[in-house]
C-alpha positions in Angstrom: -22.6 -28.7 -4.8 -25.6 -26.7 -6.0 -26.1 -23.1 -5.0 -29.4 -21.9 -3.7 -31.2 -18.8 -2.5 -32.7 -18.5 1.0 -36.2 -19.1 -0.4 -35.0 -22.4 -2.0 -35.0 -21.4 -5.6 -32.5 -23.2 -7.8 -29.8 -21.5 -10.0 -30.4 -21.1 -13.7 -27.5 -23.4 -14.5 -27.2 -26.6 -12.5 -25.4 -29.3 -14.5 -21.8 -28.9 -13.7 -18.8 -31.3 -13.9 -16.3 -29.0 -12.2 -16.7 -29.2 -8.4 -15.7 -25.6 -7.5 -16.8 -22.7 -9.7 -16.7 -19.0 -9.0 -14.7 -15.8 -8.7 -11.3 -14.7 -7.4 -12.0 -11.2 -6.1 -9.1 -8.8 -5.2 -10.2 -6.7 -2.2 -6.8 -5.1 -1.8 -6.6 -3.3 -5.1 -10.3 -2.7 -5.8 -12.2 0.3 -4.7 -15.5 -0.6 -3.0 -17.5 2.5 -3.9 -20.1 3.9 -1.6 -21.3 0.6 -0.1 -19.0 -2.4 0.0 -21.6 -4.6 1.7 -24.2 -3.9 -1.1 -21.6 -4.4 -3.8 -20.5 -7.7 -2.4 -24.1 -8.9 -1.9 -24.9 -8.2 -5.5 -21.8 -10.2 -6.6 -23.0 -13.1 -4.4 -26.5 -12.9 -5.8 -25.1 -13.1 -9.3 -23.0 -16.1 -8.4 -26.0 -17.8 -6.8 -28.2 -17.3 -9.9 -25.4 -18.7 -12.2 -24.7 -21.8 -10.0 -21.3 -20.6 -8.9 -20.3 -21.9 -5.4 -16.8 -20.5 -4.4 -15.8 -16.9 -3.8 -12.1 -16.3 -3.2 -11.3 -13.0 -1.5 -7.8 -11.6 -1.6 -7.4 -9.8 1.7 -3.7 -9.2 1.7 -0.7 -8.9 -0.6 2.4 -6.7 -0.9 0.4 -3.5 -0.3 -1.1 -4.6 3.0 -4.1 -6.2 4.7 -7.7 -5.0 4.2 -8.4 -7.0 7.4 -7.1 -5.8 10.7 -8.7 -8.4 13.0 -9.8 -5.4 15.2 -6.2 -4.2 15.4 -4.9 -7.1 17.4 -1.9 -8.1 15.3 -0.4 -4.8 14.1 -0.8 -5.7 10.4 -0.2 -3.0 7.8 -3.4 -1.7 6.5 -3.8 -1.1 2.8 -4.7 2.4 1.9 -7.6 1.9 -0.6 -9.9 4.5 1.0 -12.0 1.9 2.9 -11.3 0.5 6.4 -14.5 -1.4 7.1 -13.8 -4.9 5.9 -13.5 -6.2 9.4 -17.2 -5.8 9.8 -18.3 -6.3 6.2 -16.6 -9.6 5.4 -18.3 -11.6 8.2 -21.7 -10.4 6.9 -20.8 -11.4 3.4 -19.5 -14.9 4.5 -22.9 -15.5 6.2 -24.9 -14.1 3.3 -23.0 -16.3 0.8 -23.3 -19.4 3.0 -27.1 -19.0 3.0 -26.9 -19.2 -0.8 -24.7 -22.3 -0.9 -21.5 -20.3 -1.6 -18.3 -20.8 0.3 -15.8 -18.0 0.8 -12.1 -18.7 0.7 -9.5 -16.2 2.0 -6.2 -15.4 0.2 -3.1 -14.0 1.9 0.6 -14.0 1.0 3.3 -15.8 3.0 7.1 -15.7 2.5 7.0 -13.6 -0.7 4.9 -10.6 -1.9 4.3 -10.1 1.8 4.5 -6.3 2.4 1.3 -6.6 4.4 3.3 -8.1 7.3 5.7 -5.1 7.5 4.0 -3.6 10.6 3.9 -6.8 12.5 7.7 -7.0 13.0 8.0 -10.2 11.0 9.0 -8.5 7.8 12.5 -8.4 6.4 13.7 -4.8 6.7 14.4 -3.6 3.1 13.0 -0.1 2.7 15.0 0.8 -0.3 13.9 -2.3 -2.2 10.3 -1.6 -1.4 10.5 2.1 -2.3 11.9 1.0 -5.7 8.9 -1.3 -6.3 10.6 -4.5 -5.3 9.0 -7.4 -3.5 9.1 -7.8 0.2 9.6 -10.9 2.3 8.7 -12.3 5.6 11.3 -13.7 8.1 9.7 -16.6 10.0 12.9 -17.1 11.9 12.1 -14.0 14.0 10.7 -15.0 17.5 7.3 -13.2 17.1 6.7 -14.4 13.6 5.4 -17.8 14.6 2.6 -16.6 17.0 1.5 -13.8 14.6 1.2 -16.2 11.6 -0.5 -18.8 13.8 -3.1 -16.4 15.1 -3.8 -15.1 11.6 -4.4 -18.5 10.2 -6.6 -19.4 13.2 -8.7 -16.3 12.7 -9.1 -16.9 9.0 -10.2 -20.4 9.6 -12.8 -19.1 12.1 -14.1 -16.2 10.0 -14.3 -17.9 6.5 -16.6 -20.7 5.4 -14.5 -22.6 2.8 -12.5 -25.7 3.7 -9.8 -24.2 1.4 -7.3 -21.5 2.3 -5.1 -19.7 -0.3 -1.5 -18.9 0.8 -0.6 -16.9 -2.3 2.8 -16.8 -4.0 6.1 -18.5 -3.8 8.3 -16.6 -6.3 11.5 -16.8 -4.2 13.9 -15.2 -6.7 12.0 -11.9 -6.8 12.4 -11.5 -3.0 16.1 -12.0 -3.0 16.8 -8.2 -3.4 15.0 -7.6 -0.1 17.0 -10.3 1.7 20.3 -9.0 0.3 19.6 -5.4 1.4 18.8 -6.6 4.9 21.8 -8.9 4.9 19.5 -11.8 5.9 20.0 -15.3 4.7 16.6 -16.6 3.4 15.6 -19.9 5.0 12.8 -20.9 2.7 12.9 -24.6 3.7 12.6 -23.5 7.4 9.8 -21.2 6.6 7.8 -23.8 4.7 8.3 -26.3 7.5 7.1 -23.8 10.1 4.0 -23.1 8.0 3.2 -26.8 7.7 3.5 -27.1 11.5 1.1 -24.3 12.0 -1.4 -25.8 9.5 -1.1 -29.1 11.3 -1.9 -27.5 14.6 -4.9 -25.8 13.1 -6.0 -29.1 11.5 -5.8 -27.7 8.0 -4.8 -30.5 5.6 -2.3 -29.7 2.8 -4.8 -30.7 0.1 -7.0 -27.8 1.3 -4.1 -25.3 0.8 -3.8 -23.4 -2.5 -0.7 -21.6 -3.8 -0.4 -19.7 -7.1 1.4 -21.2 -10.0 5.0 -20.0 -9.9 5.6 -17.4 -12.6 9.4 -18.0 -12.3 8.7 -21.5 -13.7 10.1 -23.1 -10.6 8.6 -26.0 -8.7 9.8 -26.3 -5.2 9.4 -29.8 -3.7 9.0 -28.4 -0.1 6.4 -25.8 -1.0 3.5 -25.8 1.5 0.1 -26.5 -0.2 -0.8 -29.4 -2.4 -3.2 -27.5 -4.6 -1.7 -25.4 -7.4 -3.8 -22.5 -8.7 -2.8 -21.9 -12.3 -2.7 -18.4 -13.7 -0.3 -18.6 -16.6 -0.7 -22.1 -18.0 -3.9 -24.0 -18.5 -3.1 -26.6 -15.9 -0.7 -29.5 -15.2 1.0 -31.1 -18.2 -1.0 -34.3 -17.8 -4.7 -34.9 -17.4 -3.9 -37.6 -14.8 -2.8 -35.1 -12.2 -2.7 -36.8 -8.8 -3.4 -33.6 -6.8 -6.4 -31.2 -7.0 -5.8 -28.0 -9.0 -7.5 -24.8 -9.7 -7.2 -22.5 -12.7 -7.9 -18.8 -13.6 -5.7 -18.5 -16.7 -7.2 -16.0 -19.3 -10.3 -15.6 -17.2 -9.4 -12.0 -16.1 -12.8 -10.5 -16.7 -12.0 -6.9 -16.0 -8.6 -6.5 -17.8 -8.2 -4.9 -21.1 -7.4 -8.0 -23.1 -10.3 -9.9 -21.6 -12.8 -7.1 -22.4 -11.9 -7.7 -26.1 -13.3 -11.2 -25.8 -16.9 -11.7 -26.6 -19.1 -14.2 -24.9 -18.4 -17.0 -27.4 -14.7 -16.6 -26.9 -15.1 -16.8 -23.1 -17.3 -19.8 -23.5 -14.9 -21.7 -25.8 -11.9 -21.0 -23.5 -13.9 -22.2 -20.4 -14.8 -25.4 -22.3 -11.2 -26.0 -23.1 -10.3 -25.7 -19.3 -13.2 -28.0 -18.3 -11.9 -30.7 -20.6 -8.7 -30.8 -18.5 -10.8 -31.8 -15.4 -9.7 -29.2 -12.9 -11.0 -29.2 -9.3 -12.0 -25.6 -9.6 -12.3 -22.8 -12.2 -12.3 -19.2 -10.8 -12.7 -16.1 -12.9 -10.4 -13.3 -11.7 -12.0 -9.9 -11.0 -10.3 -6.8 -9.6 -13.2 -4.4 -9.4 -15.9 -4.4 -6.8 -18.3 -1.5 -7.3 -21.5 -1.9 -9.3 -20.7 0.9 -11.7 -17.5 -0.9 -12.9 -19.3 -4.2 -13.1 -21.9 -2.7 -15.4 -19.3 -0.8 -17.5 -17.2 -3.9 -18.1 -20.2 -6.2 -18.4 -18.8 -8.6 -15.8 -22.1 -10.2 -15.1 -22.5 -11.1 -18.8 -19.0 -12.5 -18.9 -19.7 -14.6 -15.9 -22.8 -15.9 -17.6 -20.7 -16.9 -20.6 -18.2 -18.7 -18.3 -21.0 -20.4 -16.4 -22.5 -21.7 -19.7 -19.0 -23.0 -20.5 -18.9 -24.9 -17.2 -22.2 -26.6 -17.9 -22.3 -30.3 -18.9 -24.7 -29.2 -21.6 -22.4 -28.1 -24.4 -23.3 -26.2 -27.6 -21.3 -26.6 -30.8 -21.9 -23.4 -32.6 -21.8 -19.7 -31.9 -25.5 -19.4 -32.9 -26.4 -22.1 -30.4 -24.4 -20.4 -27.7 -26.0 -17.0 -28.2 -29.5 -18.6 -28.2 -28.9 -20.2 -24.8 -27.0 -17.1 -23.5 -29.9 -14.8 -24.3 -32.5 -17.2 -22.9 -30.5 -17.4 -19.6 -29.7 -13.7 -19.6 -33.4 -12.6 -19.6 -34.1 -15.0 -16.7 -31.6 -13.3 -14.4 -33.1 -11.2 -11.6 -30.3 -8.5 -11.7 -29.8 -6.0 -14.5 -30.0 -8.1 -17.6 -29.1 -5.2 -19.9 -25.4 -6.1 -19.8 -26.2 -9.7 -20.8 -28.4 -8.5 -23.6 -25.6 -6.2 -24.8 -23.0 -8.9 -25.1 -25.5 -11.5 -26.3 -26.3 -9.5 -29.4 -22.8 -8.5 -30.4 
């Protein structure tokens, strides 16, 4: 549960009560800059120094896949100006593993699933998609089963985390696509097929994450026992029987979040820790080092990591003192930390 560097050095923060801590990074909508491998390695290095141990990589959503599995499955490639993740991600998974960090993949199934549109498993609704509507996958089609099965098998092989993230289940938003295609959605059938595939691949349901439903619907047959909250701060009771993750209001590169100072991030993280989640992941949608520096994401991660620590501080003055002390011990570009720590 403690990250490490290859030379055995310990992270600057080590006393955590939350088992899984880290970043949810969107590879689909982020621009990698000149060197995706270097950018991702710098992110992993920062995580290792701060004691974070889980990196979630979104590799597919409604826009497409950044992963092509060497072109074997005919998946729609997202056009973000970079086509090299098939070779980059395995390097990063190994690099992170050496530092005690697991990497978890995120894809979308059933809804927000435009990435499947070139694999002949997608509901044909071109007008809905052109108008900005949500796509859907039709798992009743004969070739859908083997394509999804092979995809999950490859993800389990390529990634190091025991967890896998299967994305969204907002069913209402996909109805326009089904209506255009004159296809009756069989959501219960879809979910059952997915559970069968997971069983074959020996992936237990308590290792499967799904995003909190923004339509405020809870489907009893939804595949995946782990809810990843992004709107509310967790389940309504502290005695939740199932594991759960949370990223709510930890969007470190969005405009509202950039208005928070370190003390605000720290206090919000502490409030989440008190609810005893299984994991807390900050959401980041930019990858290149220039954007990280401009938005001071390293400093914001430091503030979050201090909030995750069992060693609490009760005043803003105490927080900034510990923040600055830890900041100047970081190996990578501490200027951003200093900038926020002296606000």
